[in-house]
VOGU-3710 file (C-alpha; in Angstrom, 3 decimals, decimal comma):
1> mtlithhdyr> 8,677/-46,462/70,418  8,958/-42,978/72,027  10,346/-40,407/69,636  13,979/-39,493/70,426  14,747/-35,875/71,317  17,897/-33,984/72,061  17,219/-34,593/75,729  18,088/-38,304/75,277  21,564/-37,297/74,133  22,063/-34,393/76,496
11> tsleawipaa> 21,559/-36,383/79,673  24,480/-38,740/78,874  26,662/-35,708/78,074  25,733/-33,986/81,273  26,797/-37,011/83,307  30,087/-37,213/81,375  31,329/-33,685/82,078  32,555/-34,373/85,670  34,597/-37,337/84,437  35,947/-35,351/81,472
21> rewlyrlpnd> 37,186/-32,484/83,632  39,972/-34,668/84,961  41,512/-34,624/81,511  41,279/-30,814/80,902  44,614/-28,975/80,856  45,139/-25,210/80,661  48,277/-24,335/78,766  50,785/-22,469/80,962  52,201/-20,589/78,001  48,753/-19,492/76,868
31> pacicygvgn> 46,143/-19,656/79,698  43,400/-18,751/77,208  43,753/-22,290/75,778  42,518/-25,578/77,270  43,072/-28,995/75,737  41,403/-32,314/76,603  43,757/-35,279/76,958  47,468/-35,216/76,260  47,355/-32,148/73,982  50,463/-32,800/71,947
41> hghwalqasn> 50,782/-32,136/68,204  49,907/-35,705/67,216  46,699/-35,937/65,116  44,915/-38,260/67,533  45,615/-35,908/70,464  43,954/-33,098/68,494  41,082/-35,379/67,514  40,464/-36,123/71,218  40,520/-32,488/72,215  38,328/-31,343/69,378
51> tafgafaala> 35,757/-34,056/69,930  35,505/-33,143/73,611  35,094/-29,502/72,502  31,994/-30,478/70,591  30,410/-31,885/73,765  31,237/-28,848/75,931  29,979/-26,500/73,174  26,677/-28,325/72,667  25,935/-28,291/76,402  26,952/-24,606/76,744
61> adpetdcsrt> 24,596/-23,606/73,973  21,652/-25,667/75,203  19,339/-23,590/77,479  17,986/-26,819/79,026  21,390/-28,137/80,202  21,081/-29,325/83,805  24,073/-27,745/85,520  23,546/-29,722/88,660  24,565/-32,778/86,633  27,527/-31,175/84,872
71> amsrdellat> 28,882/-29,594/88,118  29,649/-26,650/85,887  27,543/-23,591/85,181  26,634/-22,820/81,604  29,072/-19,891/81,810  31,845/-22,277/82,871  30,911/-24,699/80,104  31,047/-21,904/77,589  34,330/-20,530/78,853  35,795/-24,027/78,661
81> alamfrfcvr> 34,467/-24,562/75,172  35,905/-21,255/73,994  39,322/-22,119/75,470  39,235/-25,534/73,737  38,327/-23,805/70,463  41,275/-21,418/70,882  43,617/-24,344/71,629  42,698/-25,831/68,260  43,067/-22,739/66,122  46,066/-21,114/67,873
91> thnagtgttt> 48,248/-24,281/67,862  47,745/-24,972/64,176  50,674/-24,515/61,784  49,046/-21,281/60,654  48,565/-20,045/64,230  50,868/-18,401/66,693  50,829/-20,940/69,574  52,139/-24,445/70,286  50,725/-27,626/71,700  51,870/-29,193/74,966
101> dgmswghswi> 55,045/-30,514/73,374  56,051/-27,186/71,866  54,996/-28,165/68,334  52,094/-27,244/66,042  49,670/-29,436/64,157  48,045/-29,614/60,738  48,718/-30,070/57,045  48,290/-33,817/56,945  45,969/-36,351/55,301  43,897/-36,452/58,489
111> salclerffh> 44,046/-32,911/59,885  40,824/-31,921/58,069  39,002/-34,573/60,063  39,360/-32,925/63,452  38,056/-29,690/61,950  35,102/-31,446/60,373  34,252/-33,200/63,631  34,291/-30,023/65,725  32,413/-27,718/63,365  28,973/-28,342/64,817
121> gveaiaehld> 30,443/-27,135/68,095  31,638/-23,953/66,409  28,130/-23,411/65,038  26,613/-24,029/68,493  28,636/-21,233/70,172  29,072/-19,033/67,125  27,478/-15,978/68,812  30,158/-16,071/71,485  33,180/-16,111/69,232  34,925/-12,747/68,969
131> etdwndlrtv> 36,556/-11,195/65,901  39,941/-12,719/66,693  38,377/-16,175/66,992  36,726/-15,874/63,597  39,919/-14,594/61,969  41,942/-17,409/63,524  39,425/-19,995/62,277  39,538/-18,500/58,791  43,316/-18,627/58,766  43,301/-22,303/59,817
141> mlseadwlld> 40,570/-23,314/57,362  42,165/-21,614/54,362  45,638/-22,857/55,312  44,322/-26,424/55,310  42,449/-25,867/52,081  45,489/-24,402/50,342  47,652/-27,291/51,563  45,152/-29,786/50,112  45,269/-27,925/46,795  49,064/-27,620/46,591
151> eydvvaglvn> 50,457/-30,561/48,473  48,027/-33,463/48,589  47,031/-35,575/45,651  43,721/-37,355/45,276  44,395/-41,092/45,352  42,222/-44,148/45,743  42,561/-47,942/45,597  40,614/-51,099/46,269  43,357/-52,608/48,409  46,383/-50,324/48,442
161> nnkpesnlwn> 45,862/-46,552/48,949  42,293/-47,221/50,064  41,085/-43,754/51,142  37,290/-43,501/51,057  37,006/-41,715/54,378  39,916/-39,301/53,962  38,884/-38,371/50,438  35,476/-37,643/51,836  36,597/-35,464/54,740  39,203/-33,638/52,634
171> gallhraaav> 36,612/-32,907/49,969  34,219/-31,782/52,654  36,739/-29,349/54,110  37,408/-27,802/50,702  33,711/-27,292/50,043  33,165/-25,988/53,574  35,988/-23,474/53,121  34,506/-22,371/49,785  31,042/-21,957/51,258  32,057/-20,221/54,488
181> ypdaprvaey> 34,669/-17,942/52,884  33,295/-17,139/49,438  35,665/-14,183/49,168  38,760/-16,368/49,400  40,952/-16,017/46,282  40,998/-19,747/45,472  37,284/-20,622/45,968  36,810/-22,038/42,487  39,808/-24,342/42,981  38,497/-25,470/46,372
191> rekgttflvn> 35,201/-26,476/44,809  36,701/-28,325/41,833  39,292/-30,320/43,776  36,740/-30,855/46,602  34,332/-32,402/44,138  37,124/-34,643/42,774  37,759/-35,805/46,314  34,089/-36,521/46,799  33,659/-38,431/43,495  36,622/-40,604/44,596
201> aistpsdeqc> 35,243/-41,327/48,066  32,412/-43,915/47,584  33,914/-44,840/44,189  33,661/-48,194/42,418  35,548/-49,691/39,456  32,671/-49,023/37,079  33,071/-45,306/37,708  36,088/-45,310/35,407  33,709/-45,620/32,506  30,698/-43,815/34,034
211> tavvdgkpvr> 29,295/-41,104/31,747  26,699/-39,796/34,201  27,194/-36,089/34,750  27,681/-35,067/38,318  28,279/-31,380/39,200  29,042/-30,433/35,617  31,290/-33,301/34,483  31,005/-36,989/33,675  32,077/-39,101/36,607  34,806/-40,725/34,502
221> drfvganffe> 36,455/-37,346/33,954  37,093/-36,974/37,692  37,723/-40,620/38,406  41,079/-41,432/40,031  40,460/-44,804/41,587  37,951/-47,105/43,234  37,775/-47,378/47,031  34,800/-49,777/47,054  34,260/-52,987/45,113  31,100/-53,225/43,027
231> sfscnhhhym> 29,522/-55,104/45,923  30,268/-52,030/48,066  32,640/-53,939/50,248  35,556/-51,901/51,489  39,084/-53,286/52,100  40,184/-50,611/54,573  43,216/-51,446/56,739  43,400/-54,531/54,536  40,232/-56,262/55,695  36,532/-56,134/55,016
241> nvgymvitls> 35,813/-53,092/57,136  32,193/-52,336/57,986  33,384/-49,743/60,443  34,992/-47,519/57,822  31,978/-47,723/55,659  30,254/-46,018/58,597  33,063/-43,532/59,040  32,790/-42,504/55,391  29,041/-41,982/55,688  29,469/-40,071/58,955
251> niamlhfsgk> 31,616/-37,422/57,264  28,889/-36,955/54,648  26,443/-36,483/57,497  28,549/-33,795/59,176  28,691/-31,656/56,089  25,035/-32,396/55,349  23,809/-31,043/58,668  26,200/-28,110/58,583  24,560/-27,152/55,322  21,105/-27,438/56,848
261> trgiawpdal> 21,954/-25,247/59,827  23,687/-22,627/57,640  21,432/-22,781/54,579  24,076/-24,143/52,267  23,412/-26,570/49,394  26,264/-28,988/48,802  27,255/-30,555/45,465  25,512/-33,757/44,305  28,845/-35,550/44,527  28,553/-35,481/48,344
271> yrnveplwql> 25,621/-37,921/48,244  26,751/-40,104/45,358  26,417/-43,862/46,113  25,197/-43,190/49,666  22,015/-45,230/49,293  23,563/-48,509/48,038  26,340/-48,300/50,570  23,719/-47,675/53,301  21,785/-50,742/52,271  24,863/-52,889/52,995
281> vkactfpdgr> 25,642/-51,041/56,232  22,081/-51,460/57,376  22,221/-55,161/56,623  25,363/-55,228/58,799  23,590/-53,600/61,760  21,648/-55,305/64,488  18,144/-53,973/65,200  19,441/-52,289/68,399  21,932/-50,230/66,448  25,075/-52,218/67,173
291> lmriggdtrv> 27,188/-52,791/64,108  27,451/-56,368/62,873  31,159/-56,306/62,117  31,110/-59,353/59,812  34,630/-58,524/58,681  35,841/-57,992/62,254  37,475/-55,156/64,034  41,106/-54,534/64,975  40,222/-52,072/67,732  38,202/-51,857/70,981
301> rycycqdyai> 34,757/-53,325/70,574  31,723/-51,041/70,406  33,776/-47,864/70,105  34,880/-45,346/67,465  33,229/-46,531/64,241  30,223/-47,642/66,250  29,879/-44,195/67,771  29,897/-42,471/64,372  26,859/-44,406/63,327  24,785/-41,693/65,125
311> pvwlmmrdrf> 25,304/-38,924/62,511  24,740/-41,583/59,756  21,368/-42,604/61,191  20,333/-38,963/61,517  21,313/-38,223/57,909  19,611/-41,261/56,544  16,431/-40,285/58,408  16,617/-36,638/57,297  17,649/-36,860/53,653  16,716/-40,401/52,658
321> gepdsdtlen> 13,637/-41,066/54,794  15,071/-44,107/56,516  12,243/-45,399/58,692  14,362/-47,447/61,081  16,833/-44,724/62,135  14,983/-43,891/65,335  14,938/-47,552/66,366  18,665/-47,822/65,769  19,367/-44,630/67,637  17,246/-45,662/70,599
331> gwltqvrteq> 18,836/-49,090/70,832  22,401/-47,711/70,773  21,611/-44,908/73,293  20,274/-47,604/75,644  23,551/-49,459/75,398  25,541/-46,231/75,995  23,517/-45,486/79,150  23,947/-49,108/80,334  27,727/-48,898/80,247  27,851/-45,363/81,555
341> nwngdgsflg> 25,701/-46,338/84,555  27,935/-49,311/85,250  31,012/-47,072/85,352  29,430/-45,003/88,131  31,540/-41,915/87,519  29,900/-40,578/84,328  32,691/-41,803/82,043  31,625/-43,708/78,961  34,315/-46,415/79,067  35,985/-46,020/82,446
351> krlaemrtvs> 35,657/-49,593/83,756  35,988/-51,524/80,489  39,093/-49,537/79,563  40,513/-49,129/83,039  43,839/-50,720/82,098  44,068/-48,759/78,828  43,583/-45,564/80,842  46,796/-46,234/82,741  48,735/-47,398/79,708  47,616/-44,853/77,106
361> plyytrlegd> 45,807/-41,690/78,158  45,952/-40,705/74,497  43,964/-43,744/73,347  41,576/-43,602/76,289  40,717/-39,926/75,847  40,395/-40,363/72,105  37,731/-43,047/72,586  35,913/-41,103/75,280  35,956/-38,068/72,969  34,523/-40,015/70,050
371> ravtlsmgay> 31,528/-41,027/72,091  31,087/-37,527/73,465  31,244/-35,795/70,115  28,759/-38,102/68,378  26,319/-37,711/71,260  26,792/-33,950/71,016  25,970/-34,059/67,321  22,678/-35,814/68,157  21,966/-33,347/70,942  22,722/-30,265/68,822
381> wrrvlpelnn> 21,126/-31,236/65,523  17,995/-32,583/67,175  17,667/-29,370/69,153  18,141/-26,856/66,310  16,490/-28,773/63,454  12,796/-29,206/64,315  12,193/-31,555/61,379  14,288/-34,205/63,184  11,655/-34,280/65,904  8,778/-35,125/63,562
391> epeakpkpll> 7,688/-38,613/62,865  9,994/-39,935/60,112  8,534/-40,245/56,669  8,446/-43,989/56,141  10,012/-45,189/52,934  10,493/-48,844/53,733  12,902/-50,858/51,679  13,388/-54,587/52,101  16,482/-55,418/54,109  19,351/-56,784/52,048
401> gqwedeyhga> 18,935/-60,499/52,802  21,908/-61,978/50,869  25,270/-60,544/49,935  28,628/-61,794/48,691  31,999/-60,376/47,703  34,573/-62,308/45,718  37,775/-60,499/46,870  37,113/-60,913/50,553  35,624/-64,386/50,153  32,615/-63,000/51,920
411> cmvrgeqrta> 29,095/-64,367/52,160  26,190/-63,272/54,288  22,541/-64,346/54,602  20,123/-62,615/56,862  16,619/-64,012/57,376  13,937/-63,866/60,008  15,531/-66,558/62,169  19,229/-66,453/61,366  22,133/-64,275/60,386  25,077/-66,158/59,066
421> swiwraaepp> 28,258/-64,919/57,475  31,806/-65,960/56,679  34,734/-63,835/55,574  38,241/-64,944/54,679  39,882/-61,540/54,369  38,809/-60,334/57,797  40,452/-58,343/60,555  41,635/-61,471/62,418  40,878/-64,011/59,703  38,979/-66,014/58,947
431> qglclppdas> 35,776/-65,621/60,848  32,195/-66,726/60,799  28,918/-65,836/62,441  25,668/-67,624/63,182  23,175/-65,863/65,472  19,547/-64,892/65,719  19,293/-61,609/63,808  18,646/-59,565/66,950  21,284/-61,142/69,215  23,849/-58,330/69,106
441> dmaewktnla> 25,187/-59,053/72,608  26,170/-62,578/71,502  28,398/-61,457/68,629  32,197/-61,617/68,606  34,494/-61,772/65,615  38,084/-62,763/66,362  38,590/-66,061/64,470  35,037/-66,875/65,511  33,878/-70,353/64,315  37,306/-70,848/62,715
451> griaglgmvq> 39,285/-72,425/65,560  42,355/-70,834/67,079  45,976/-71,889/67,120  48,853/-69,926/68,741  52,518/-70,529/68,643  55,093/-68,945/70,926  55,474/-65,664/69,085  53,962/-62,339/70,164  51,941/-62,154/66,949  49,977/-64,845/65,090
461> eyhldahhhe> 49,705/-64,157/61,390  47,001/-65,900/59,374  47,988/-66,191/55,713  45,223/-67,089/53,288  46,409/-69,677/50,829  43,198/-70,364/48,918  39,479/-69,866/49,257  36,303/-70,524/47,270  32,669/-69,807/47,971  29,323/-70,375/46,265
471> aftggfttcg> 26,078/-68,609/47,166  22,608/-69,914/46,504  19,150/-68,742/47,575  19,020/-68,662/51,368  22,561/-69,938/51,992  26,185/-70,461/50,911  29,171/-72,771/51,105  32,832/-71,744/51,470  36,094/-73,603/51,772  39,709/-72,542/52,136
481> ritirstkhy> 43,118/-73,052/53,627  45,254/-70,812/55,845  48,787/-71,063/57,153  49,407/-69,776/60,644  52,728/-68,103/61,250  53,979/-67,211/64,698  56,293/-64,157/64,765  58,149/-61,842/67,144  59,457/-64,370/69,572  60,556/-63,625/73,105
491> aeggldedva> 63,945/-65,320/72,779  66,827/-63,470/71,166  67,361/-65,199/67,832  63,952/-66,783/67,894  62,787/-67,412/64,274  59,432/-66,597/62,790  57,869/-69,905/61,900  54,868/-71,470/60,212  53,170/-73,476/63,022  50,036/-74,895/61,518
501> nqdlafcalp> 48,072/-75,528/58,344  44,289/-75,191/58,718  41,559/-76,330/56,312  38,061/-74,888/56,942  34,661/-75,315/55,365  31,479/-73,543/56,422  27,967/-73,926/55,115  24,749/-72,012/55,789  21,860/-74,337/55,008  18,852/-72,903/53,154
511> ddatvvglqr> 16,635/-73,410/56,192  17,137/-69,963/57,827  18,384/-71,705/60,967  21,467/-73,894/60,630  25,175/-73,681/59,809  27,655/-76,546/59,543  31,429/-76,264/60,048  34,223/-78,705/59,103  37,729/-77,950/60,421  41,086/-79,743/60,094
521> ataanrvflr> 44,421/-78,507/61,406  47,880/-80,032/61,427  51,248/-78,905/62,730  53,354/-77,405/59,937  56,682/-78,317/61,503  58,091/-79,507/64,822  56,576/-76,704/66,928  55,555/-75,657/70,390  51,970/-74,366/70,657  50,382/-72,555/73,566
531> qvkglmlqip> 46,800/-72,662/72,310  44,884/-75,167/70,223  41,104/-74,797/69,974  38,687/-76,228/67,378  35,252/-74,687/66,699  35,907/-71,554/68,800  32,475/-70,047/69,262  32,793/-66,950/71,437  29,904/-65,723/73,612  30,409/-62,233/75,097
541> ndvfndfsrt> 29,520/-62,146/78,799  29,974/-58,511/79,794  28,162/-55,318/80,689  25,821/-55,455/77,666  24,187/-58,693/78,852  24,376/-57,730/82,528  27,351/-60,075/83,115  25,125/-63,160/82,990  25,017/-66,084/80,581  22,759/-69,129/81,069
551> yatsegkwtl> 23,838/-72,374/79,420  22,004/-75,657/79,270  23,309/-79,219/78,599  22,025/-82,722/79,261  23,325/-82,240/82,814  21,075/-79,270/83,470  21,414/-75,444/83,375  23,965/-73,158/84,956  24,741/-69,419/84,848  28,226/-67,978/84,398
561> tgrdgqrirh> 28,990/-64,463/85,548  31,189/-62,293/83,368  34,225/-60,521/84,917  33,997/-62,599/88,100  37,681/-63,447/88,097  37,073/-67,185/88,027  38,366/-69,684/85,571  35,801/-72,464/84,941  35,957/-75,339/82,475  33,040/-77,593/81,663
571> dlptgwlnve> 33,597/-80,643/79,461  30,357/-81,772/77,890  30,530/-85,440/76,922  27,001/-85,548/75,448  28,150/-83,149/72,751  25,571/-80,374/72,810  25,004/-77,012/74,485  22,310/-74,377/74,378  22,880/-70,662/74,997  20,083/-68,600/76,494
581> drlgvvalag> 17,401/-70,693/74,714  18,587/-68,894/71,573  21,442/-70,878/70,145  22,036/-74,620/69,939  25,520/-76,066/69,264  26,202/-79,714/68,476  29,526/-81,473/68,073  29,191/-83,793/65,106  32,741/-85,197/65,027  36,131/-84,765/66,625
591> gpltllhpek> 35,484/-84,788/70,304  33,200/-83,398/73,011  32,416/-79,833/73,528  34,227/-77,764/76,133  32,874/-74,533/77,598  35,683/-72,312/78,906  35,033/-69,375/81,231  38,346/-67,436/81,405  39,347/-65,489/84,476  40,143/-62,304/82,545
601> pgipikshpw> 38,549/-60,293/79,766  39,794/-61,258/76,327  39,667/-59,511/72,930  42,462/-56,884/73,075  43,127/-54,645/70,154  44,673/-56,628/67,294  48,238/-57,720/68,002  50,843/-55,844/66,024  54,636/-56,353/66,029  55,202/-53,276/68,221
611> qahthiaggf> 53,008/-54,576/71,044  53,971/-56,692/73,984  53,377/-60,443/74,087  50,501/-59,973/76,486  49,626/-56,313/76,179  49,686/-54,647/79,569  46,343/-53,012/78,725  44,737/-56,486/78,629  41,509/-57,379/76,926  38,434/-55,208/76,578
621> lyvdelciic> 35,558/-57,639/76,352  34,828/-60,692/78,492  33,922/-63,739/76,416  33,105/-67,355/77,197  34,521/-69,864/74,665  32,919/-73,014/73,321  35,422/-75,374/71,713  35,913/-78,896/70,361  39,413/-79,608/71,611  40,472/-76,953/74,095
631> nedlkacdag> 44,156/-76,908/75,011  45,862/-73,923/76,564  48,865/-75,791/77,961  52,230/-75,696/76,206  52,258/-78,557/73,724  55,077/-79,885/71,565  53,873/-81,211/68,175  55,582/-83,114/65,437  55,300/-82,063/61,804  52,001/-83,237/60,342
641> eslfdvafai> 50,511/-84,084/63,742  46,769/-83,594/63,893  45,738/-80,664/66,104  42,000/-80,999/65,566  39,682/-82,604/63,044  36,148/-81,601/63,935  32,658/-81,037/62,604  29,865/-79,045/64,268  26,389/-77,667/63,602  24,743/-74,547/65,046
651> rtnvdadeta> 21,071/-73,744/65,006  19,407/-70,464/65,935  16,288/-69,771/68,039  16,108/-73,209/69,701  15,748/-74,031/73,399  17,506/-76,763/75,330  15,006/-79,488/74,482  15,096/-78,607/70,785  18,897/-78,612/70,889  18,896/-82,069/72,492
661> afaaanrett> 16,588/-83,340/69,762  18,784/-81,736/67,108  21,826/-83,483/68,564  20,055/-86,804/68,670  18,905/-86,463/65,049  22,492/-85,894/63,962  24,347/-88,339/66,220  25,068/-90,942/63,537  25,347/-88,708/60,501  29,080/-88,509/59,863
671> ttidnadvrv> 29,845/-90,303/56,584  33,161/-92,023/56,017  34,578/-92,320/52,521  37,837/-93,731/51,248  39,633/-90,406/50,973  41,713/-88,964/53,849  41,293/-85,403/52,577  37,474/-85,356/52,363  35,128/-84,630/55,255  31,477/-85,513/54,915
681> tqvagadeqs> 28,536/-85,146/57,273  24,776/-85,361/57,032  22,630/-82,787/58,881  18,929/-82,662/59,559  17,754/-79,137/58,626  15,120/-77,119/60,394  12,997/-77,421/57,235  12,673/-81,207/57,770  15,129/-81,894/54,926  18,275/-83,937/55,194
691> ylvaanfgsd> 21,453/-82,313/53,834  24,851/-83,623/52,823  27,748/-81,276/53,527  31,205/-82,284/52,244  34,593/-80,509/52,050  37,428/-81,622/49,799  40,625/-80,489/51,521  42,832/-82,394/49,075  44,307/-81,650/45,642  42,265/-84,126/43,559
701> aavvplegti> 38,593/-84,469/42,844  36,711/-86,898/45,045  33,506/-88,855/44,785  30,930/-89,114/47,576  28,839/-92,273/46,833  25,471/-90,722/47,563  22,675/-89,100/45,540  20,867/-85,878/46,094  19,721/-82,542/44,731  22,854/-80,476/44,278
711> lagftatdkg> 22,784/-76,967/45,814  26,451/-76,073/45,597  29,847/-77,480/44,721  29,048/-80,986/43,598  28,556/-82,348/40,085  26,503/-85,527/39,570  28,128/-88,655/38,037  27,062/-92,264/37,744  29,253/-92,987/40,806  27,688/-90,396/43,011
721> ltlppgicgl> 28,470/-86,762/43,770  31,838/-85,533/42,558  33,547/-82,743/44,514  36,483/-80,752/43,058  39,474/-79,968/45,270  39,206/-76,978/47,572  35,411/-76,913/47,448  32,600/-77,265/49,955  29,607/-79,054/48,468  25,995/-79,111/49,617
731> arllp> 23,211/-81,439/48,475  19,659/-82,103/49,638  19,482/-85,866/50,130  16,688/-87,823/48,558  14,004/-89,144/50,953
//
C-alpha cells in the first residue's frame, strides 16, 4: 500500500471549500467575524463553525494548497480562517461580541470540546494571530478553565451519568490551559482537577480499588466513577456505543498531537487504558476503516463518530506503533472520496443528506464540519510531523477474536471467514450481524436479524424483558424476550400500547461461517400493525457499493440498483438467496424468503418523541431487505395471534451453488417436539459437523430427545438434552 501523506487529506479539503463557502456568514454587527452554518449560541452551531475553521486554517497554512481547486487564494483562506477564529473567541461569554441570535456561548459541559477540536487550526495559523487575538484566546481558555474548576463536578457512571468523552475533553482543556498559560494564577488547580477528569474518562469499576500510582496519586484516590465496564464496553446514550469509544480516544489524540507540535509532555493519565480500549475498537472496525457498530447507531450512518476515527488511527500509529493504521486510514479516505465525487459539488454529504440540508442547516453543517475538521487534522499533522510519514514501526498484536459483555447481552466472534455479533442493549435493539469480516458495505444495524414490528405510533419502543447468553470457543448462543410498545399516536387521545411480544434466539456456530436464528412474535393485544417482518436482514445498496447489488436464487441472478426510485418485491419459494457470492441465506422454517427493494432510502436517525411520524428529512441510507414474512400493509391482529414463527441460517463466503447445496442439506432439519414453546432445528455446519440448535421460549425446562456433545445451554439426562427456560442451547450431534 502507498504510504499516506498530507496530500491525500488536502485534496478532499480543497474540493470542499467551494461548497462550504455557501454556509459562510459575516456578522453585520462585527464584520471582522465570520461563522460557518447558523452561527447561533447553541453548542452544535459553535461546533460546526469551529470545525470548519480547522479546515480553512489547515489549507491556509499549507504552502502546497492548490488554490485553483479551492477557488480562493491562500490570502483569502487565511483571512476567512482568522475571521472564523475571531467569531469563536469574541462571541464567548468572556468576550465582547454576540452570536447571530444576540447571545454568547460557553461555560457548559461541552463548550471545551469545540475549543479542543479547533486548536490544531490555531496552531496552523499561529504566526498570523495578532496580540488582540492571543489575548482574546487566553481570556476564553482561562474563563472555561475557571468555570470547570468552580462550577462543574467530575461525575461518571456505567449507565447513568456516563461521561467518558466529556471528562476527557474537559480534562484536556484544563491541562492545555495549564501548559499554554503557565503564568495563570490557578495552574496547579487546573492540573489536579484536569488529571481527575482524565482518570475518570476511560475508567472501570476496578479502578475504585486500584492502588497503581498515576501522576503522583493512586488511581483509587482520584476515582469518582466508572464509565466503562471491565469488558471496556460503554453504555453511552444508553446503548453499547462503539462510536463514543472512538470519540473518547479522539480527544486523547487531539491533545497528544498538540503536545507533539508544541513540545509539551502530558500526564500519564491521558493515556491510561488506551491500549485495551483500542483493542476492542479495532475489533469493531472493518479492514477498510469503517466502524463495525455492533451496538448500532442512533444517528446518520458513516458520519460523526466515524470521522473522528482519523485522529485515533494517527495517535495509535504514532504513540503505540499500530501497524494497521495506514490501511484503515487509506480505506476510509477512499470512501470519503467516493461519496464526495458522487456529490459533484465538493460537499462531503450533499446528496445523501439533501433532505436534511433543507430541514436542518444546523445538523447538515455540523456533519459537514466534522468531516472537514478530521481531514484537516490528518492534513496538518501529517505535514508538520515528519515521523508520521515514515514507515510505521510494526508491533503486531493478534486481533481480538472473541468478546462478550454481560450488561449489554453482547457477544462477538471474529474469524478469518466470519464476523458475527448480537447485542440486546443496542441503539435500536436488539440487533445481530453475520458478514464476511471485510464486507463493510453490507453492514446495517437497525433491528438487523431480529425482525421488525411497527404499530401505529410515531415511535416504536423495544423493552428488554430478559436475556441470556453463553460464549464458547469460536461461537456463542443467546436468547431473550422483548416487548414492543408503540407510542406517540397521530390521533388525539391515542394511547401508548404494547403491540407485540417477541422471542429471539441467535447462535454463532463454531465453524467460522454460520449463524442460526429462531424468532417468534405474537400480538400483545388487539392491535393494528403497519409493519411485520421476520428475519429482517438488511443489505445496504448505496453509494459505497456503487448502487449495485447482485442477488442469486434458484431462478437465476438479478441486479438491483440503489436509489432508483422503484419498489420491487421478489418472493423466493425455494427458500434461499445469495448476496454477491459472499453471503448465503436459507429459510429453515416459517415461510419463504422475500427480497424487498424499497423505493426510498431508509435508516433515518433514531425516532424520538419530538420527531414527526415520518420525518421530513427521510432516510439516509438505501437498504434492500430480506425477510421471512414481509407485510407492510395495515393489519388488524387479535391478542395472541402469531405474527411470525421462523428459523433461518446464514453462511459467509459462499457462492450461489454453495448456498443451494447448503439449503438442500438443511431442508428437512427442523425437529418437532411436544412443547409449544420450544423451537429446535438441525443445521449442517461448514466444518462438516451436524449441530442441534434449540430455544426454550417458555417458563419451564424442556427435554429434546436427542443426544450430542453439549456446547452451550443444555444439560444431559437419560431422556435426552434438557434445556432451561429462556436459554438457547447448542449441541454437536453424534454421527
